[in-house]
mmCIF file of the N, C-alpha and C atoms, coordinates in Angstrom:
data_MODEL
# 
_entry.id   MODEL 
# 
loop_
_atom_site.group_PDB 
_atom_site.id 
_atom_site.type_symbol 
_atom_site.label_atom_id 
_atom_site.label_alt_id 
_atom_site.label_comp_id 
_atom_site.label_asym_id 
_atom_site.label_entity_id 
_atom_site.label_seq_id 
_atom_site.pdbx_PDB_ins_code 
_atom_site.Cartn_x 
_atom_site.Cartn_y 
_atom_site.Cartn_z 
_atom_site.occupancy 
_atom_site.B_iso_or_equiv 
_atom_site.pdbx_formal_charge 
_atom_site.auth_seq_id 
_atom_site.auth_comp_id 
_atom_site.auth_asym_id 
_atom_site.auth_atom_id 
_atom_site.pdbx_PDB_model_num 
ATOM 1   N N  . MET A 1 1  ? 11.674  27.858 18.569 1.00 0.00 ? 1  MET A N  1 
ATOM 2   C CA . MET A 1 1  ? 11.579  26.537 17.956 1.00 0.00 ? 1  MET A CA 1 
ATOM 3   C C  . MET A 1 1  ? 12.374  26.703 17.606 1.00 0.00 ? 1  MET A C  1 
ATOM 4   N N  . GLU A 1 2  ? 13.171  24.953 17.452 1.00 0.00 ? 2  GLU A N  1 
ATOM 5   C CA . GLU A 1 2  ? 14.096  24.696 16.821 1.00 0.00 ? 2  GLU A CA 1 
ATOM 6   C C  . GLU A 1 2  ? 13.931  24.721 15.377 1.00 0.00 ? 2  GLU A C  1 
ATOM 7   N N  . ARG A 1 3  ? 15.193  24.495 15.151 1.00 0.00 ? 3  ARG A N  1 
ATOM 8   C CA . ARG A 1 3  ? 15.191  24.409 13.563 1.00 0.00 ? 3  ARG A CA 1 
ATOM 9   C C  . ARG A 1 3  ? 14.678  23.025 13.215 1.00 0.00 ? 3  ARG A C  1 
ATOM 10  N N  . PHE A 1 4  ? 14.727  22.305 12.201 1.00 0.00 ? 4  PHE A N  1 
ATOM 11  C CA . PHE A 1 4  ? 14.196  21.186 11.245 1.00 0.00 ? 4  PHE A CA 1 
ATOM 12  C C  . PHE A 1 4  ? 16.027  20.492 10.261 1.00 0.00 ? 4  PHE A C  1 
ATOM 13  N N  . GLU A 1 5  ? 16.001  20.231 10.515 1.00 0.00 ? 5  GLU A N  1 
ATOM 14  C CA . GLU A 1 5  ? 17.259  19.214 9.258  1.00 0.00 ? 5  GLU A CA 1 
ATOM 15  C C  . GLU A 1 5  ? 16.838  18.503 8.558  1.00 0.00 ? 5  GLU A C  1 
ATOM 16  N N  . MET A 1 6  ? 16.246  18.857 7.582  1.00 0.00 ? 6  MET A N  1 
ATOM 17  C CA . MET A 1 6  ? 15.626  17.956 6.295  1.00 0.00 ? 6  MET A CA 1 
ATOM 18  C C  . MET A 1 6  ? 16.516  16.998 5.500  1.00 0.00 ? 6  MET A C  1 
ATOM 19  N N  . SER A 1 7  ? 17.697  16.614 5.825  1.00 0.00 ? 7  SER A N  1 
ATOM 20  C CA . SER A 1 7  ? 18.305  15.386 5.151  1.00 0.00 ? 7  SER A CA 1 
ATOM 21  C C  . SER A 1 7  ? 17.988  13.615 6.017  1.00 0.00 ? 7  SER A C  1 
ATOM 22  N N  . PHE A 1 8  ? 18.935  13.116 5.128  1.00 0.00 ? 8  PHE A N  1 
ATOM 23  C CA . PHE A 1 8  ? 18.897  11.487 5.633  1.00 0.00 ? 8  PHE A CA 1 
ATOM 24  C C  . PHE A 1 8  ? 19.616  11.560 7.691  1.00 0.00 ? 8  PHE A C  1 
ATOM 25  N N  . LYS A 1 9  ? 20.124  12.237 7.506  1.00 0.00 ? 9  LYS A N  1 
ATOM 26  C CA . LYS A 1 9  ? 21.204  12.133 8.925  1.00 0.00 ? 9  LYS A CA 1 
ATOM 27  C C  . LYS A 1 9  ? 20.361  12.112 10.585 1.00 0.00 ? 9  LYS A C  1 
ATOM 28  N N  . ASN A 1 10 ? 18.697  12.918 9.248  1.00 0.00 ? 10 ASN A N  1 
ATOM 29  C CA . ASN A 1 10 ? 17.927  13.332 10.629 1.00 0.00 ? 10 ASN A CA 1 
ATOM 30  C C  . ASN A 1 10 ? 17.392  12.117 10.576 1.00 0.00 ? 10 ASN A C  1 
ATOM 31  N N  . LYS A 1 11 ? 16.962  11.496 12.186 1.00 0.00 ? 11 LYS A N  1 
ATOM 32  C CA . LYS A 1 11 ? 16.805  10.031 12.305 1.00 0.00 ? 11 LYS A CA 1 
ATOM 33  C C  . LYS A 1 11 ? 15.214  10.518 11.676 1.00 0.00 ? 11 LYS A C  1 
ATOM 34  N N  . ARG A 1 12 ? 14.456  11.173 12.240 1.00 0.00 ? 12 ARG A N  1 
ATOM 35  C CA . ARG A 1 12 ? 13.004  11.245 11.852 1.00 0.00 ? 12 ARG A CA 1 
ATOM 36  C C  . ARG A 1 12 ? 12.572  11.271 10.422 1.00 0.00 ? 12 ARG A C  1 
ATOM 37  N N  . VAL A 1 13 ? 13.770  12.192 9.396  1.00 0.00 ? 13 VAL A N  1 
ATOM 38  C CA . VAL A 1 13 ? 13.217  11.542 8.107  1.00 0.00 ? 13 VAL A CA 1 
ATOM 39  C C  . VAL A 1 13 ? 13.629  10.807 7.459  1.00 0.00 ? 13 VAL A C  1 
ATOM 40  N N  . ARG A 1 14 ? 14.405  9.418  8.436  1.00 0.00 ? 14 ARG A N  1 
ATOM 41  C CA . ARG A 1 14 ? 15.283  8.199  7.634  1.00 0.00 ? 14 ARG A CA 1 
ATOM 42  C C  . ARG A 1 14 ? 13.861  7.896  7.750  1.00 0.00 ? 14 ARG A C  1 
ATOM 43  N N  . ILE A 1 15 ? 12.951  7.656  9.381  1.00 0.00 ? 15 ILE A N  1 
ATOM 44  C CA . ILE A 1 15 ? 12.090  6.753  9.605  1.00 0.00 ? 15 ILE A CA 1 
ATOM 45  C C  . ILE A 1 15 ? 10.776  7.134  9.109  1.00 0.00 ? 15 ILE A C  1 
ATOM 46  N N  . TRP A 1 16 ? 10.413  8.450  8.745  1.00 0.00 ? 16 TRP A N  1 
ATOM 47  C CA . TRP A 1 16 ? 9.250   8.999  7.579  1.00 0.00 ? 16 TRP A CA 1 
ATOM 48  C C  . TRP A 1 16 ? 9.431   8.067  6.403  1.00 0.00 ? 16 TRP A C  1 
ATOM 49  N N  . PHE A 1 17 ? 10.502  8.109  5.605  1.00 0.00 ? 17 PHE A N  1 
ATOM 50  C CA . PHE A 1 17 ? 11.014  7.472  3.974  1.00 0.00 ? 17 PHE A CA 1 
ATOM 51  C C  . PHE A 1 17 ? 11.205  6.444  3.820  1.00 0.00 ? 17 PHE A C  1 
ATOM 52  N N  . SER A 1 18 ? 11.131  5.594  5.698  1.00 0.00 ? 18 SER A N  1 
ATOM 53  C CA . SER A 1 18 ? 11.205  3.870  5.223  1.00 0.00 ? 18 SER A CA 1 
ATOM 54  C C  . SER A 1 18 ? 9.853   3.377  5.842  1.00 0.00 ? 18 SER A C  1 
ATOM 55  N N  . VAL A 1 19 ? 9.038   4.415  6.628  1.00 0.00 ? 19 VAL A N  1 
ATOM 56  C CA . VAL A 1 19 ? 7.819   3.477  7.377  1.00 0.00 ? 19 VAL A CA 1 
ATOM 57  C C  . VAL A 1 19 ? 6.734   4.477  7.059  1.00 0.00 ? 19 VAL A C  1 
ATOM 58  N N  . ILE A 1 20 ? 6.655   5.310  6.509  1.00 0.00 ? 20 ILE A N  1 
ATOM 59  C CA . ILE A 1 20 ? 4.864   6.157  6.317  1.00 0.00 ? 20 ILE A CA 1 
ATOM 60  C C  . ILE A 1 20 ? 5.559   6.685  4.775  1.00 0.00 ? 20 ILE A C  1 
ATOM 61  N N  . LEU A 1 21 ? 5.894   6.216  4.192  1.00 0.00 ? 21 LEU A N  1 
ATOM 62  C CA . LEU A 1 21 ? 6.210   6.126  2.154  1.00 0.00 ? 21 LEU A CA 1 
ATOM 63  C C  . LEU A 1 21 ? 5.692   5.295  2.065  1.00 0.00 ? 21 LEU A C  1 
ATOM 64  N N  . PRO A 1 22 ? 6.084   4.342  2.340  1.00 0.00 ? 22 PRO A N  1 
ATOM 65  C CA . PRO A 1 22 ? 5.552   2.508  2.125  1.00 0.00 ? 22 PRO A CA 1 
ATOM 66  C C  . PRO A 1 22 ? 4.279   2.631  2.293  1.00 0.00 ? 22 PRO A C  1 
ATOM 67  N N  . ILE A 1 23 ? 4.035   2.690  3.667  1.00 0.00 ? 23 ILE A N  1 
ATOM 68  C CA . ILE A 1 23 ? 2.547   2.418  3.848  1.00 0.00 ? 23 ILE A CA 1 
ATOM 69  C C  . ILE A 1 23 ? 1.576   3.172  3.011  1.00 0.00 ? 23 ILE A C  1 
ATOM 70  N N  . THR A 1 24 ? 2.354   4.792  2.918  1.00 0.00 ? 24 THR A N  1 
ATOM 71  C CA . THR A 1 24 ? 1.313   5.335  1.637  1.00 0.00 ? 24 THR A CA 1 
ATOM 72  C C  . THR A 1 24 ? 1.349   4.749  0.374  1.00 0.00 ? 24 THR A C  1 
ATOM 73  N N  . VAL A 1 25 ? 2.184   4.293  -0.317 1.00 0.00 ? 25 VAL A N  1 
ATOM 74  C CA . VAL A 1 25 ? 1.835   3.069  -1.291 1.00 0.00 ? 25 VAL A CA 1 
ATOM 75  C C  . VAL A 1 25 ? 0.950   2.429  -0.659 1.00 0.00 ? 25 VAL A C  1 
ATOM 76  N N  . LEU A 1 26 ? 1.371   2.118  -0.290 1.00 0.00 ? 26 LEU A N  1 
ATOM 77  C CA . LEU A 1 26 ? 0.744   0.593  -0.002 1.00 0.00 ? 26 LEU A CA 1 
ATOM 78  C C  . LEU A 1 26 ? -1.126  0.806  -0.069 1.00 0.00 ? 26 LEU A C  1 
ATOM 79  N N  . ALA A 1 27 ? -1.492  2.037  1.274  1.00 0.00 ? 27 ALA A N  1 
ATOM 80  C CA . ALA A 1 27 ? -3.225  1.758  0.937  1.00 0.00 ? 27 ALA A CA 1 
ATOM 81  C C  . ALA A 1 27 ? -3.494  2.762  -0.437 1.00 0.00 ? 27 ALA A C  1 
ATOM 82  N N  . ILE A 1 28 ? -2.970  3.835  -1.146 1.00 0.00 ? 28 ILE A N  1 
ATOM 83  C CA . ILE A 1 28 ? -3.021  3.452  -1.924 1.00 0.00 ? 28 ILE A CA 1 
ATOM 84  C C  . ILE A 1 28 ? -3.883  2.441  -2.850 1.00 0.00 ? 28 ILE A C  1 
ATOM 85  N N  . LEU A 1 29 ? -2.750  1.565  -2.875 1.00 0.00 ? 29 LEU A N  1 
ATOM 86  C CA . LEU A 1 29 ? -3.095  0.084  -4.080 1.00 0.00 ? 29 LEU A CA 1 
ATOM 87  C C  . LEU A 1 29 ? -4.013  -0.667 -3.607 1.00 0.00 ? 29 LEU A C  1 
ATOM 88  N N  . LEU A 1 30 ? -3.925  -0.715 -1.845 1.00 0.00 ? 30 LEU A N  1 
ATOM 89  C CA . LEU A 1 30 ? -5.842  -1.520 -1.314 1.00 0.00 ? 30 LEU A CA 1 
ATOM 90  C C  . LEU A 1 30 ? -6.670  -0.801 -1.873 1.00 0.00 ? 30 LEU A C  1 
ATOM 91  N N  . TYR A 1 31 ? -6.703  0.640  -1.824 1.00 0.00 ? 31 TYR A N  1 
ATOM 92  C CA . TYR A 1 31 ? -7.644  1.552  -2.092 1.00 0.00 ? 31 TYR A CA 1 
ATOM 93  C C  . TYR A 1 31 ? -8.438  1.134  -3.685 1.00 0.00 ? 31 TYR A C  1 
ATOM 94  N N  . ILE A 1 32 ? -7.153  0.597  -4.899 1.00 0.00 ? 32 ILE A N  1 
ATOM 95  C CA . ILE A 1 32 ? -7.593  0.565  -6.052 1.00 0.00 ? 32 ILE A CA 1 
ATOM 96  C C  . ILE A 1 32 ? -7.924  -0.875 -6.226 1.00 0.00 ? 32 ILE A C  1 
ATOM 97  N N  . PHE A 1 33 ? -7.392  -1.753 -5.183 1.00 0.00 ? 33 PHE A N  1 
ATOM 98  C CA . PHE A 1 33 ? -7.567  -3.180 -5.937 1.00 0.00 ? 33 PHE A CA 1 
ATOM 99  C C  . PHE A 1 33 ? -8.961  -3.873 -4.869 1.00 0.00 ? 33 PHE A C  1 
ATOM 100 N N  . LEU A 1 34 ? -8.972  -3.056 -3.948 1.00 0.00 ? 34 LEU A N  1 
ATOM 101 C CA . LEU A 1 34 ? -10.068 -3.570 -2.617 1.00 0.00 ? 34 LEU A CA 1 
ATOM 102 C C  . LEU A 1 34 ? -11.432 -3.167 -2.962 1.00 0.00 ? 34 LEU A C  1 
ATOM 103 N N  . PRO A 1 35 ? -12.244 -3.999 -3.121 1.00 0.00 ? 35 PRO A N  1 
ATOM 104 C CA . PRO A 1 35 ? -13.275 -3.871 -3.117 1.00 0.00 ? 35 PRO A CA 1 
ATOM 105 C C  . PRO A 1 35 ? -14.008 -2.623 -2.010 1.00 0.00 ? 35 PRO A C  1 
ATOM 106 N N  . ALA A 1 36 ? -15.072 -2.070 -2.987 1.00 0.00 ? 36 ALA A N  1 
ATOM 107 C CA . ALA A 1 36 ? -15.756 -0.527 -1.829 1.00 0.00 ? 36 ALA A CA 1 
ATOM 108 C C  . ALA A 1 36 ? -16.273 -1.600 -0.670 1.00 0.00 ? 36 ALA A C  1 
ATOM 109 N N  . GLU A 1 37 ? -16.610 -2.275 -0.297 1.00 0.00 ? 37 GLU A N  1 
ATOM 110 C CA . GLU A 1 37 ? -16.628 -2.736 1.472  1.00 0.00 ? 37 GLU A CA 1 
ATOM 111 C C  . GLU A 1 37 ? -15.715 -3.094 2.397  1.00 0.00 ? 37 GLU A C  1 
ATOM 112 N N  . MET A 1 38 ? -14.341 -3.178 1.515  1.00 0.00 ? 38 MET A N  1 
ATOM 113 C CA . MET A 1 38 ? -13.511 -3.151 2.488  1.00 0.00 ? 38 MET A CA 1 
ATOM 114 C C  . MET A 1 38 ? -12.513 -1.396 2.349  1.00 0.00 ? 38 MET A C  1 
ATOM 115 N N  . GLN A 1 39 ? -12.510 -0.933 2.020  1.00 0.00 ? 39 GLN A N  1 
ATOM 116 C CA . GLN A 1 39 ? -12.014 0.661  1.544  1.00 0.00 ? 39 GLN A CA 1 
ATOM 117 C C  . GLN A 1 39 ? -11.409 1.202  3.306  1.00 0.00 ? 39 GLN A C  1 
ATOM 118 N N  . ILE A 1 40 ? -11.940 0.800  3.985  1.00 0.00 ? 40 ILE A N  1 
ATOM 119 C CA . ILE A 1 40 ? -11.855 0.950  5.342  1.00 0.00 ? 40 ILE A CA 1 
ATOM 120 C C  . ILE A 1 40 ? -10.835 0.626  6.102  1.00 0.00 ? 40 ILE A C  1 
ATOM 121 N N  . VAL A 1 41 ? -9.952  -0.643 5.032  1.00 0.00 ? 41 VAL A N  1 
ATOM 122 C CA . VAL A 1 41 ? -8.701  -1.003 5.828  1.00 0.00 ? 41 VAL A CA 1 
ATOM 123 C C  . VAL A 1 41 ? -7.800  -0.298 5.541  1.00 0.00 ? 41 VAL A C  1 
ATOM 124 N N  . PRO A 1 42 ? -7.213  0.078  4.024  1.00 0.00 ? 42 PRO A N  1 
ATOM 125 C CA . PRO A 1 42 ? -6.069  1.311  3.811  1.00 0.00 ? 42 PRO A CA 1 
ATOM 126 C C  . PRO A 1 42 ? -6.530  2.657  4.908  1.00 0.00 ? 42 PRO A C  1 
ATOM 127 N N  . THR A 1 43 ? -7.217  2.943  5.030  1.00 0.00 ? 43 THR A N  1 
ATOM 128 C CA . THR A 1 43 ? -7.651  3.835  6.294  1.00 0.00 ? 43 THR A CA 1 
ATOM 129 C C  . THR A 1 43 ? -6.935  4.147  7.068  1.00 0.00 ? 43 THR A C  1 
ATOM 130 N N  . LEU A 1 44 ? -8.082  2.874  7.719  1.00 0.00 ? 44 LEU A N  1 
ATOM 131 C CA . LEU A 1 44 ? -7.168  2.483  9.328  1.00 0.00 ? 44 LEU A CA 1 
ATOM 132 C C  . LEU A 1 44 ? -5.831  2.589  9.163  1.00 0.00 ? 44 LEU A C  1 
ATOM 133 N N  . LEU A 1 45 ? -5.406  1.863  8.040  1.00 0.00 ? 45 LEU A N  1 
ATOM 134 C CA . LEU A 1 45 ? -3.482  1.332  8.411  1.00 0.00 ? 45 LEU A CA 1 
ATOM 135 C C  . LEU A 1 45 ? -3.226  2.825  8.420  1.00 0.00 ? 45 LEU A C  1 
ATOM 136 N N  . LEU A 1 46 ? -3.609  3.153  7.216  1.00 0.00 ? 46 LEU A N  1 
ATOM 137 C CA . LEU A 1 46 ? -2.441  4.927  7.527  1.00 0.00 ? 46 LEU A CA 1 
ATOM 138 C C  . LEU A 1 46 ? -2.679  5.950  8.653  1.00 0.00 ? 46 LEU A C  1 
ATOM 139 N N  . MET A 1 47 ? -4.146  5.277  9.439  1.00 0.00 ? 47 MET A N  1 
ATOM 140 C CA . MET A 1 47 ? -4.447  6.644  10.572 1.00 0.00 ? 47 MET A CA 1 
ATOM 141 C C  . MET A 1 47 ? -3.479  5.745  11.431 1.00 0.00 ? 47 MET A C  1 
ATOM 142 N N  . VAL A 1 48 ? -3.478  4.068  12.292 1.00 0.00 ? 48 VAL A N  1 
ATOM 143 C CA . VAL A 1 48 ? -2.278  3.990  12.901 1.00 0.00 ? 48 VAL A CA 1 
ATOM 144 C C  . VAL A 1 48 ? -1.254  4.103  12.847 1.00 0.00 ? 48 VAL A C  1 
ATOM 145 N N  . THR A 1 49 ? -0.741  3.826  11.639 1.00 0.00 ? 49 THR A N  1 
ATOM 146 C CA . THR A 1 49 ? 1.225   3.887  10.921 1.00 0.00 ? 49 THR A CA 1 
ATOM 147 C C  . THR A 1 49 ? 0.807   6.049  11.669 1.00 0.00 ? 49 THR A C  1 
ATOM 148 N N  . LEU A 1 50 ? 0.197   6.676  11.193 1.00 0.00 ? 50 LEU A N  1 
ATOM 149 C CA . LEU A 1 50 ? 0.584   8.046  11.060 1.00 0.00 ? 50 LEU A CA 1 
ATOM 150 C C  . LEU A 1 50 ? 0.637   8.261  12.835 1.00 0.00 ? 50 LEU A C  1 
ATOM 151 N N  . VAL A 1 51 ? -0.148  7.688  13.799 1.00 0.00 ? 51 VAL A N  1 
ATOM 152 C CA . VAL A 1 51 ? -0.557  7.799  15.289 1.00 0.00 ? 51 VAL A CA 1 
ATOM 153 C C  . VAL A 1 51 ? 0.997   7.100  15.907 1.00 0.00 ? 51 VAL A C  1 
ATOM 154 N N  . VAL A 1 52 ? 1.900   6.612  15.817 1.00 0.00 ? 52 VAL A N  1 
ATOM 155 C CA . VAL A 1 52 ? 2.151   5.501  15.656 1.00 0.00 ? 52 VAL A CA 1 
ATOM 156 C C  . VAL A 1 52 ? 3.722   6.302  15.749 1.00 0.00 ? 52 VAL A C  1 
ATOM 157 N N  . TYR A 1 53 ? 3.642   6.902  14.154 1.00 0.00 ? 53 TYR A N  1 
ATOM 158 C CA . TYR A 1 53 ? 4.666   7.821  13.994 1.00 0.00 ? 53 TYR A CA 1 
ATOM 159 C C  . TYR A 1 53 ? 4.846   9.110  14.800 1.00 0.00 ? 53 TYR A C  1 
ATOM 160 N N  . TYR A 1 54 ? 4.298   10.044 15.166 1.00 0.00 ? 54 TYR A N  1 
ATOM 161 C CA . TYR A 1 54 ? 4.090   11.245 15.624 1.00 0.00 ? 54 TYR A CA 1 
ATOM 162 C C  . TYR A 1 54 ? 3.914   10.749 16.815 1.00 0.00 ? 54 TYR A C  1 
ATOM 163 N N  . ALA A 1 55 ? 3.480   9.982  17.912 1.00 0.00 ? 55 ALA A N  1 
ATOM 164 C CA . ALA A 1 55 ? 4.240   9.399  18.883 1.00 0.00 ? 55 ALA A CA 1 
ATOM 165 C C  . ALA A 1 55 ? 4.908   8.765  19.824 1.00 0.00 ? 55 ALA A C  1 
ATOM 166 N N  . TRP A 1 56 ? 5.787   7.931  18.196 1.00 0.00 ? 56 TRP A N  1 
ATOM 167 C CA . TRP A 1 56 ? 7.573   8.040  18.595 1.00 0.00 ? 56 TRP A CA 1 
ATOM 168 C C  . TRP A 1 56 ? 7.628   9.164  18.627 1.00 0.00 ? 56 TRP A C  1 
ATOM 169 N N  . VAL A 1 57 ? 7.132   10.558 17.928 1.00 0.00 ? 57 VAL A N  1 
ATOM 170 C CA . VAL A 1 57 ? 8.522   11.757 17.613 1.00 0.00 ? 57 VAL A CA 1 
ATOM 171 C C  . VAL A 1 57 ? 7.721   12.773 18.767 1.00 0.00 ? 57 VAL A C  1 
ATOM 172 N N  . PHE A 1 58 ? 7.240   12.335 19.334 1.00 0.00 ? 58 PHE A N  1 
ATOM 173 C CA . PHE A 1 58 ? 6.881   13.396 20.523 1.00 0.00 ? 58 PHE A CA 1 
ATOM 174 C C  . PHE A 1 58 ? 7.496   13.072 21.936 1.00 0.00 ? 58 PHE A C  1 
ATOM 175 N N  . MET A 1 59 ? 7.853   11.306 22.097 1.00 0.00 ? 59 MET A N  1 
ATOM 176 C CA . MET A 1 59 ? 8.308   10.501 23.088 1.00 0.00 ? 59 MET A CA 1 
ATOM 177 C C  . MET A 1 59 ? 9.634   10.831 22.909 1.00 0.00 ? 59 MET A C  1 
ATOM 178 N N  . SER A 1 60 ? 10.112  11.142 21.895 1.00 0.00 ? 60 SER A N  1 
ATOM 179 C CA . SER A 1 60 ? 11.560  11.071 20.728 1.00 0.00 ? 60 SER A CA 1 
ATOM 180 C C  . SER A 1 60 ? 12.199  12.182 22.313 1.00 0.00 ? 60 SER A C  1 
ATOM 181 N N  . GLN A 1 61 ? 11.146  13.036 21.804 1.00 0.00 ? 61 GLN A N  1 
ATOM 182 C CA . GLN A 1 61 ? 11.273  15.186 21.836 1.00 0.00 ? 61 GLN A CA 1 
ATOM 183 C C  . GLN A 1 61 ? 11.458  15.322 23.129 1.00 0.00 ? 61 GLN A C  1 
ATOM 184 N N  . ARG A 1 62 ? 10.327  14.304 23.598 1.00 0.00 ? 62 ARG A N  1 
ATOM 185 C CA . ARG A 1 62 ? 10.882  14.419 25.380 1.00 0.00 ? 62 ARG A CA 1 
ATOM 186 C C  . ARG A 1 62 ? 11.585  13.759 25.656 1.00 0.00 ? 62 ARG A C  1 
ATOM 187 N N  . LYS A 1 63 ? 12.198  12.725 25.818 1.00 0.00 ? 63 LYS A N  1 
ATOM 188 C CA . LYS A 1 63 ? 13.353  12.330 25.870 1.00 0.00 ? 63 LYS A CA 1 
ATOM 189 C C  . LYS A 1 63 ? 14.366  13.132 25.664 1.00 0.00 ? 63 LYS A C  1 
ATOM 190 N N  . ASN A 1 64 ? 14.602  13.505 24.741 1.00 0.00 ? 64 ASN A N  1 
ATOM 191 C CA . ASN A 1 64 ? 15.580  14.768 24.862 1.00 0.00 ? 64 ASN A CA 1 
ATOM 192 C C  . ASN A 1 64 ? 15.709  15.995 25.430 1.00 0.00 ? 64 ASN A C  1 
ATOM 193 N N  . LYS A 1 65 ? 14.451  16.442 25.858 1.00 0.00 ? 65 LYS A N  1 
ATOM 194 C CA . LYS A 1 65 ? 14.361  17.807 26.468 1.00 0.00 ? 65 LYS A CA 1 
ATOM 195 C C  . LYS A 1 65 ? 15.324  17.259 27.906 1.00 0.00 ? 65 LYS A C  1 
ATOM 196 N N  . GLY A 1 66 ? 14.332  16.280 28.372 1.00 0.00 ? 66 GLY A N  1 
ATOM 197 C CA . GLY A 1 66 ? 15.167  16.252 29.411 1.00 0.00 ? 66 GLY A CA 1 
ATOM 198 C C  . GLY A 1 66 ? 15.810  15.296 29.572 1.00 0.00 ? 66 GLY A C  1 
# 
């Protein structure tokens, strides 16, 4: 298992802090301010963002290995 460097020199950490963290804050705000029938929107936003992020991480790892 390779080591993971938790610093801003690591591209994955920078992307996580610049994409995932703001989307999470936005989703929390949407949960607070949207009516009950629209609560699915922040959930879908978070799910899509996380799937795209982890797909990018997976593809990046495969590209670097091969």
